[in-house]
N, C-alpha and C positions, 0 to 999 in steps of 0.2 A: 889818171884814175877818175872814175865816175861813180858817184854814189847813187845807186839805183833802188828805188822803193816801189812797193805796191801796197795799196790800201784795201783791206777787207772791212766792209762796213755792214752793220746790221740794219739795212734800210727797210722801209715799210711803204707799201703802195699808198700814195696820196698824202703821206705824212711829210708835207713840204717843210714844216718848221723843224721837226726832228731830223729829217734828212740833211737839211742845211747845216745844222749844228754838228752832225757827225762828219760831214764833208770838211768843214773848217777845222775840226779837231784833227782829222787825218792829215790835213795839210800842215798844221802846226807841228804835229809829231814828226812828219817827214822832214821839215826844215830843221827841227831840233836835232835830228839824227844826221844832219849834214847833206841831205838829199837836194838835188837841183832839178829833179823831174819827179812829179807825183802822178801816178796812174790810179784812177778810181774804177769802180765797177760799172757794168753796163746799165744805162738808164738810172744812174744813181740819184738824180735829182727827183724823179717821180717815184722811183721804185719800179722794179721790173714787172710786177704783177698787176698793173692797172687794167689790163685787158681792154674792154670796150671804152673805158674812160680815156684811152689814148685818142679816141675820135672826138672828144669834147674840146671845144675851144678853150675852156677854163684850164685844162691840163697844160696846154701849150703856154698860156698866159702866165700861169704860176711858175712854170719852169723858167721862163725868162726873168721873172721877178726874183727867183732864187739865184739865178746866175748873176743878176745885177748885184745882189748882196755879196756874192763871192768876189766879183770884180772890184767892188768898192773896198773890200776888207784888206787891211794891211797884212793880214796873215797870208794872203795869196800873192803878195809881192815878192819878187826876187826868186821865183821858182816857176818852172813850166808845169802847168797842170793840164791833164787830159781828163775831161769831165764828160759824163754821159747824160743825154737828155733828148727828148723828141723835138724835132724842128720841122716846121711847115715851110717848104720852099716852093714858090710858085703854085700855091694851093695844094701841094702834095706833102703828106706827112712822112718823114724819114726818121729812122732810128740813128742818132748821130753821136759822134764824139766832138766835143768843142774844146779846142786847144787854146789856152790863154796864157798870157805872160804880162806881168806888170800892168794889170788893168786893161789890157787890150785882147781882143780876139784875133788869134793868128790864122785859124783854119776851122771850118766846120766840115767834118768828114762823115758822109752818110754811109750806112751799112749797105753792102752790095749783094750779099747772099744771105737769105733769110732762113731761120729755123722754122720749119713748117710741117713737122710730123711729130708723132708721139704726143707729148704734152704741149707742144708749141704750135701757135697759130699766128706767127708774126705777120704773114701776108694778109691777115684780116685787118690789121691796123696800119702796117707800114708798107711802103713801096720800095723795092730795092733800087739803088742808084745804078743805072745801066750804062752811064757814060764813063767807061774806064779810062783812067789817065786824063780826064778832062775836068776843068774847073770853070765854074760860073760865078757871077757876082750875086751875093745874097744881101738884100737890103734889110738892115736891122730895124727892129721896132724902136720907137722913140725912147722908151724907157732905158734901152741899152745905149742909144746914141747919147743920152744925157750923161751917162757914166763914162763911156769910152771916148766920146767925140768922133766915133767912126760912123759913117753912113752905110758903108757896105764892106763885106769881107769875103774872102775866097770860100766857095762851097763846092766840094767835089773830091775827086780822087787825087790828092796831092800828098807831098811829104814835107816835113819841117827840116830846114837846114840851119844848124847852129854854127858857131865859129869852129867847133872842133869835131862835129860828127853830123849824122843825118838820121832823123827819126821817122819811122813809118807806123801807121795805125792800122790795126786789124781788129775785127769784131767777131768774137765767138764763133759762129757757124762757119765763117770764112776759113778758119783754121782746119775745119773738118772736111772741107771740099777738096777734090783731087787737084784742082788748079788754084791753090791758095794764093792770095795777093802777095804774101811775103816772098814768094819765089821771084816774081818779076821785080819787086821793090829791091830785094837783095842784089839782084843782078845789076840794078841801076845805082848801086852804091849805098843804099840804106843799111845802116849798121845796127840800129836799135829798133826793135819792134815792140809795140805795146799790143796786148790782146785782152780786151775787156769782155767778159763772157757771162752768159746766163745759163750756166750748167747746173742742173739740179742733182741732188744726191740720189744715187741708186747703188744697191749692194754690188760690190766688185767693179765699180766703174772707174775708180781713180786711176788704176793702172793704165787703162786705155788713154785717159787724158794725158798722163805724164809721158807716155811713149810717143804720142803725137807731138808734144812739145820738143822732146829730145830729137826726134827725127827732123822736125822743122829746123831746129837750130844747128843740127849737123850740116844741113845744106846752106842755111842762111846766116849762121853763126850766132848772133846774139838776139835774145828775146827777153822782154820783161812782161810775161803774160799774167793777167788776172784770170782766175778760174771760176769765179762766180759773179753774178750780177751784184748782189747785195749780200756779201758773204755771210754764211753762218746764220741764217735766219729763215723764219716762216714769213712769207711776204703777204699772207692773208688768204692762202688757199692750200691745196693738198701737197704742194711741193716744199721741200726744204733745200735751200741752196747752201751746200756745205762750202767750207772755205778752201784751205790749201792753196793760198797764193804762192806762185812760183817765180823764181828768177833763174833762167836757164841760159848757159853760155856754151856754145860749141858742143851741144849735145850733153852737157853736164848740168845737173841741178845744183846751183850754188846757194840757193836760199829757198826755204819752204815754210809756209805758215801753217798754223794749226787747221785741221780739217773740221773739227767740232769745238765750239767754244760758246760761252755765254757773254763774252765781251762784245760791246757795241762797236768798238774800233780796234783794228789791229793793223799795224804797219810793218811790213817785212822789207828789209833793206839788205843790200850787198855792195861791196866795193869791187868794181870790175875794171880791168885794164883794156881799153879799147884796142890797144895794139895786139892783144890776143885774137881779136876778131879779124883784124887785117892779116895777121900771120896765117890764120886758119884758111883764109880765102886765097892764099897764094898757091893756087893749083892751076895747071895749064888748061885743062878742059873747062873749068869754071871761068877762067879769064877769057877764053874764046867766046863763050856764051855771053858773058857780060859786055864784051866789046860790041855785040850786036843788039843789045837790049834797047828797047824803046824808052824814051825819056819820060820821067815824071816831072810835073811842074813842082818847083821847090819854093816853099815859102820861107824866106830868110828872116832870121831873128838874131839881133846883135847880142848874143848871149852864149856863154860857154858852159857846158855841163860839167867839165872837169876844172880843177883848180889851176892847172898849168904845171909844167915841169919845174918852174922856178920856186914854187911854193914850198915851204918847209913841211916836212912830214911831222904832223903833231903827235902821232902815235905810231912808233916803228912797228908795233905788233900788227898794224893793219897790212903791212907789206909782207909779213911772214906767211909763206904758203904752206898750209898743212893739208892733211888728207881731208877730202870732202866728206861730209857726213852722208850716210846712206839715206836714200829716200825712204820716208816712213809710210808704210801701208798698214791700215787696220785690217784685222781679220773680219770676215762678215759678221761674226757674233759680236765683235766689239763695235762694229758699225751700228748694229741693232741697239746696242746699249747706249750709244751716244747720239746718233742722228735723230731718232724719234724723241729722245729725251729733250734735246735742244728745241725741237719743233714744239713739243708740249709746253715747254717753258715760255717760249715766245707767244704761243696761243693763249696761255693762261694770263700772262701779265698784260697783253694787249687787249684781251677781251674784258679785263678789269673785273673778273669774277674771283670767287674766294677759294677755289680749289677744285678738286676732281672727286667724282663718285663713280664706283664701279660695282656691279653685281659680281661678287667673287664666288664662282661655282665650285671651286676645288679642282677644276680641270686645268690643263696646261695653257690654254689660250688666255683666259682671264688672269691666270698666274703670270704669264709673260707680260701682259699689259701692266699689271701691278708692279712687276719688277722694273719695267721701263720707267714708271713714275718714281720708283725708289731711286733709280739711276739719276733721274732728273734732280731729286733731292740731294743726292751725293754731289752732283755738279754745282748746285746752288751752295752747298756747304763749303765746297772747295773754293769757289769764287769768293764767298764771304770771308774765308780765312785769308785769302790773298788780297783783301781790301777792295774788291770791286764795288764801288759806291752805288752804281745803278742797280746791280743785283741785290744788294742789301736793302736799298730803298724799295724795290719792287717786292721783295720778300716780306718786309714789314707791312706794306699796304695790303698784300694778299692775306696775310695772317690777321688782319683787322687791327693792327697796332698804329698809334699815331706817328706822324713823321719824325717827331723829336724823341721817339723811343730809342733806347740803347740796345734793343734786342739784336742779337747776331745769330743768324741761322747756321751755326757751325756744326750742329749735330744733325745728320740727315734723318735719323729716326724721329727725333723730337720735332723737326720741321714737318716730316710726313704726317705726324699725328695732328698737326694744326691744319693741314691743307688737303689731306687725302683720306677719303672715307670709303670703306669697303663694306659690303653687306652680303651675307649668305642667306639666300631665300629658299629655304627648304620646303619640301612637300613629303607626302608619304612615300613617294618614289625615290627620295634622296637616301643616300647611304651614310652611315656614320663615318665612313672613311673620307668622303668628300667634305663633310662638315668639319672634321678635325683638320684636314689639310688647309682649308680656308682659314680657320682660326689660328693655326700655327704660323701660316705665312703672314697674316696680318700682324701677329705679335713680333715676328722676325723683322719686318720692315717698318713697324711703328705706326701703321695706319689706324685711324679711329674705326673700330670694327663693330658691326651690328650683326647679330645672329637671330633670324626670325623664321617662323613657320607660316606659310600662307595657305594651308589646306582649307581654312574656312572660306577664303575667297574663291578658290577653285571649286569647292563644293557648291557655293552659292550660285556661281555661274552655271554649273552643270544642272543644278536643281531648277534654276530659272528656265533653262531650255526645256527640261522635262515637264515643267508646269505648263508652259505655253503650248508645247507640241503633243504632249501625252506620251512621249517615248523617251527613254533614258539611254544615252549612248554608253557603250562599254568598251574597255580596252580589248585588244586582240587576245591577250592571254586569258580573258574572261569570256571569250566567245564573240567579241565584237567584230564588225567588218573593218577593212582597211580605212574606210572613210571615218568611221567612229573613232578608231584608234588614233588617226592623225589629228582629228579635231580636238580630242582630249589632250593630246600633247601640246597643240597650239594654244589652248586655253592657258596652260601653265606658263608657256614661253611669253605670251603677250601680256599676261598679268605682271610678269616680272618687269617688263618695260614700264608699265604704268606706275608700279611701286618705285622703280628707280627714279623716275622724274619727280614723284611726290617727295621722296626723301632728299633728293638733290636740291629741291627748292626750299625745304624747311629745315634741314639739319644745321645750317649756320644759325638760324633763329633759335633752334633748340639749345645751341651752345653759346647763346648770348651775343651773336654777331649779326651783321647785316649782309645782304646779298644772297647769291645762290651759287650752286656748284655746277660744273660741266659734267655731263654724263659721258663716260667712256665706253666705247664698244670694243668687242674682242673677237670678231669673226676674222679668221685668217684668209689669205688669198685663195687657197685651195677650196675651202668651203664656199666661198663666194662664187668661184668659177663653177663649181658643181651645183650651186644653189642649195647646199645642205644647211639651211637655216630657215627659221620662220620669219616671214615678212612681218615687220613691225613687232619684233620681239626685242631681246636685249642687243641684237645686232643694230637696232635703231637707236642711235645715240647722237651726241653732238659731234664728236670726233673719234677716230679709231686709229691708234698708232701702229697696229699690226695688220691692217686690212690689206696690205700689199706685200706681206711676208709669208713665205710658205711654212707649213707645219714642220718640215724637215729643218729649215733654218731656225725656227723658233726653238726646237729641241736643242740644237747646238748652242743657241743663245742661253737657254736655261742652264745647260751644263757649264758654260763659261761663267755665268753669273754666280752659280753655286760656289765656285772657288774664288772668283775675283771679288765678290761682294760678301763672302763668308756667310752664305745662306744654306746650311746643310739640309734644311727642310725641302729644298728643291729636288733632292734625290727622290723623294716620295712622288713628286709630280712626274718625273721622268719615267718612273717605273709603273705608273698607273695606266690602265687601259682607257683611252679616250671614250667617254660616254656622255650622252645628253641627259640621262637619268630622268626621262619624261614618261617612261613606261614602268609598270610594276615589276619589281624583281621577284623571281620565283626560284625554286630549286633547280629548274632546268633552263631558265632564261635570264640573261643579263644583257641589257641593251649596249651595243658597241657601235661606235661611229663608222668604222670601216666596213662592218657587216651591213649597216644601214645603207651606206653609200654604194656598196657593190664594187668598190675599188679601193686600193690603198692610197695613202697620202703620197707615197713615192710615185705611183702611177699618175696621180693627178698633176704632180709637178711636171712630169714628162708631157702629158696631154696639154697642159697650159703653155709650155714653151713652144711646142709644135704648132699649136693653134695661133698664137699671137706672134712670137718672135720669128718663127720660120714660115708663117703665113700658110699653114696647111688646112685644107678642108678635110672632110671625112676620107675621101679617096687617097689623097697624098699622105695623110697621116697613117692610113692602113698600110700603104706600100713601104713607107719608111720603117714602121714598127715590125713588119714582117722580116725586114732585113736585120733589125737590131734585136728583136726579141725571138727571132726564129730558132735560136739554139735551145730554147726551153718552152716555146709555145707554138702550137700548130697555126697555120693560117686561119682556120676556123675559130680558134681561141682568140687570136688577135682581132679578128673581125668582130667577135662578140664584145670584146672590151671597147673597141673604138666606137661601135654603134651605141653601146650603152652610155658611153661618155657623151657623145653628141646628142643623144636623146635627152639625157638629164640636163645637160648644159642648155639646150634649146628651150625646153619647156619651163626652165627656171630663169631664163634670161630677164624676164620682166622684173625680177627682184633687184637687178642692178640699177634700175631707174630710181630706186629709193635707198640705195646703199649709202650708209653713213660716210661722210667725207673722211678719207683715209690717207695717212702718210704714204706717199708714193715711194716704194723701195724696190719694186720688182718689174722686170720687163714684160712679164706676162700678166700683169694686173688686168682684171676685167672691168675696171672703173669706167662707167658709162658716161661720166661727166664730159670728158674730152679726150681721154687717152685711148679708149677702146670703143670706137663708134660702131655700133652694130644694131640691127633691128631687135626689138624685144618681143616680136611675134613671129615665130618660125614655123615652117612645116617640119615639126620636130621629128617626124619619122623618116625624113629625107628619102623618099621612095626611089628616086633616080640613083642617088649616090649609093644607098645601101644595097640596091639590086646589083650594081656594078661590083661592089665589095663582095657580096655573097657569091657571085659568079666566079670571081677570081679565087676566092678562098676554096671553092669546090675543085678548081682545076689545079691549083698550085700544090706541089708535094709537101708533105710534112717532114721537115728536117730537124725537128727538135730532138735533142739527145740528152738534155739535162732536165731533171725534175725542177719545176718552178720554185719550190722552196729552197733548193740548192742554189738556184740562180740569183737569189737575193744578195748573195755575197759577191757576185760577179759584177762586171761593169755595165752589163746590158741595160738594166733598168735605169742606171744612173747616167746614161750616155749624154743626156741633155742637161744635166745639172752641173753648174760650175762649182768647183771646189774652192 
């Protein structure tokens, strides 16, 4: 029997002191649970998100200093530890796993296949190890030599051979490649694989991760994979690395950690019988391939992971085989409630600010952001009731209370009132309905709410312009031009941003506290993609938890939260028509978002996935949608929709360069920072592409047989949305 653990840690880029303490605590817990092998997250010593700091010599130096402390510690004795850190070998920086035992380094294993697309740029900082199944000598720095007495250690693609089994190391992206290292290692007799990964949270992504693990272990038998670099944490940027550490044997998940948690350290363990692995491999075809497998160099260690057959069984229940628990998957709306909430908590406590501030408009987007903050408060309250000391200490500090306070944030509404500030910024164009919804939501979640009118500010700016220029701009409904109409809307939107930062800076002072608040944005991914927001308005904030979540998913989340969080007021938000309320309301006109955009939110989700995920330009998007929407739209109608989308997307792309840092949750996010790298000055009328589309639309027959409004209940528009 082998006691197999994996450690999920809430690491932080460049927090060497905190990272060291969390690593040692995870080793202590693993040993306490009887484990003989401890596997940690990818780059756990530095934190995964150091980015260009990986190129600095200081980062490498401090990594060795932290490793020296681990090697010296009695906590790390008597257990094999697989630890992640960058290592410079022959003047080349590698992303490595360092395997240690009893104060000695057994092996430094560099990563061979890098994650270098989407959110990842590992090739910018690290070089892949290209000498497969080869090992070189790595000469250790003097500070390590002083601790271990070793001058050099093996560096390369090797495996660890213990008295009773053989261990192979795999890193993150290597699992996702077609020719994963575990295949050849398994054929050469490796029975246990560790996989330490840097996988960020994305809606609906966990299923794909787990299926890869199950498939891998069906072939290779046993795996102890970690699924995140520094599990369950914001590492200092837009990504949240969710947890869900897994132990998988022969295609079966035998242990699963939590996917979302506020805990800094979580250790997942399972008792496994290595004979199950050997029995699983007793297949003729596999044996024939294994007999021809090339040899890996084995680093021998005089240590056994199992206790041996002669040892007494201390707890007979450990040997009782029961039905394995089902793998736990959160629904997308639950993921929205948990992932961004954990990210916001990490950001809040690590930025050492005193809370959050949001302009609460009475619409569903700012409502969703506010409910996510309330979900964060619920998680804090739950952790406090469970005695999580770090969460309690952080909550007291954020609330402005002394360290020796006995305050316990056990009531989420009461805690929200201390750290969450909402503000309705009304104008003459605002409706009583939105004002009431904002007030009622604030009361339901407990936020400190402010209700104000800003007409005097709007009028002052408009009068200033009239005084300087001699002309006074008018709204469209009053006979103004489109330019006048848009400018008057933007005045309101941008003033709200200025007011938000003023109140965020001074509200703690008003309430007798020190510090400031972080301003939250609430533009969703579809509006960002379309550019349907004002540059430097309330979309300009410190962070945005919904910036990569679609309007469709946000509505599902609100419906879920209404019942799960007992917030009946959310029904009013679901039933309301989305509106910016920046133009005057008349008897014949009420501003509506979808009418302003010229497309529905469902259509925007389709356009977004085709553009980013399926890599479609205007022509290929048109051809695909003619096939998928052809039952209810003619080719000419599809052409107009595609051209309109690309025109608006292109002429508004410049707004992405100033987009508020957003929680990454969606594959079609237009985030300009590193995920979606595009020009911000386009030939927005795409003359070549649009001419080709128009020619095809004129030739192709109209096969639509269903009215568009009837088709909304069919699958066509939803073809590219994951359920």
